[in-house]
C-alpha positions as CSV (number, residue, x, y, z in Angstrom):
1,M,-19.2,12.3,0.0
2,D,-18.7,14.6,2.4
3,G,-15.8,16.1,4.0
4,D,-16.7,15.3,8.0
5,S,-18.0,11.4,5.9
6,L,-14.3,11.6,4.8
7,R,-12.0,11.5,7.7
8,N,-14.9,9.3,9.5
9,V,-14.4,6.4,7.0
10,L,-10.9,7.0,6.9
11,D,-10.2,7.3,10.5
12,N,-12.5,3.6,10.7
13,L,-9.4,2.0,7.8
14,Q,-6.5,3.5,9.7
15,K,-7.9,1.4,12.1
16,H,-7.8,-2.3,10.5
17,L,-4.7,-0.9,8.6
18,L,-1.0,-1.4,9.1
19,I,0.5,2.2,7.5
20,V,3.8,0.7,7.6
21,P,6.9,3.5,8.4
22,V,10.1,3.5,6.2
23,G,12.8,3.0,7.0
24,P,16.1,2.9,5.8
25,Q,17.1,-0.6,4.6
26,A,13.9,-0.3,1.8
27,I,15.5,3.0,0.6
28,A,18.9,0.8,0.3
29,D,17.0,-2.0,-1.0
30,A,15.0,0.0,-3.4
31,I,18.0,1.9,-4.6
32,T,19.6,-1.4,-5.2
33,N,16.6,-2.8,-7.3
34,F,14.2,-0.5,-9.3
35,T,14.1,-0.9,-12.9
36,N,11.2,2.0,-13.4
37,D,9.9,3.6,-10.4
38,F,11.9,4.7,-7.4
39,E,8.6,5.5,-5.3
40,D,6.2,2.3,-6.3
41,E,9.8,0.8,-5.6
42,V,10.2,2.2,-2.1
43,Q,7.0,0.9,-1.5
44,Y,7.3,-2.3,-2.2
45,R,10.6,-2.8,-0.3
46,A,9.2,-1.3,2.8
47,A,5.8,-3.7,3.0
48,L,8.0,-6.9,2.2
49,A,10.3,-5.6,5.4
50,A,6.8,-5.9,8.0
51,H,5.5,-9.1,5.9
52,A,2.3,-6.9,4.7
53,D,-0.1,-9.1,3.2
54,I,-1.2,-7.3,0.7
55,L,-0.1,-3.5,-0.7
56,V,-2.4,-1.3,-1.2
57,T,-1.8,0.9,-4.1
58,R,-3.6,3.6,-7.0
59,D,-0.8,2.6,-9.3
60,K,-0.9,-1.5,-9.7
61,D,1.0,-1.3,-12.8
62,G,3.9,-0.4,-11.2
63,F,4.4,-3.8,-9.0
64,V,3.9,-6.2,-11.7
65,N,6.4,-8.7,-10.8
66,A,5.1,-8.5,-6.9
67,T,5.3,-11.4,-4.8
68,M,2.2,-10.5,-2.4
69,P,-1.0,-9.4,-3.9
70,V,-1.5,-6.1,-5.4
71,M,-5.0,-4.6,-4.8
72,T,-6.4,-0.6,-5.0
73,P,-8.0,0.7,-2.2
74,A,-11.8,0.1,-4.4
75,E,-11.0,-3.1,-4.4
76,F,-10.0,-3.9,-1.1
77,L,-12.6,-2.3,0.3
78,L,-14.5,-4.5,-1.9
79,K,-12.7,-7.5,-2.0
80,F,-13.1,-7.0,2.1
81,N,-16.7,-5.6,2.3
82,K,-15.3,-2.2,3.9
83,V,-17.4,0.1,2.1
84,P,-19.6,3.0,3.3
């Protein structure tokens, strides 16, 4: 896929997703709760605060105890039929 095609795919995708901001409470919760990977915990706490339905990440192994579904980008695109 060339650069322009990829930009179009990403632009279309971001129109259908909520990209969650990371606020001070997510950082504080991550500091209190992380065990192995602080960055994963920050992402997870931000997703929880936003009441996310799904967490999309390339690092599913970092979210084995998540209370919401965790998918790779490829899994998400396949599930929701958004593959270009």
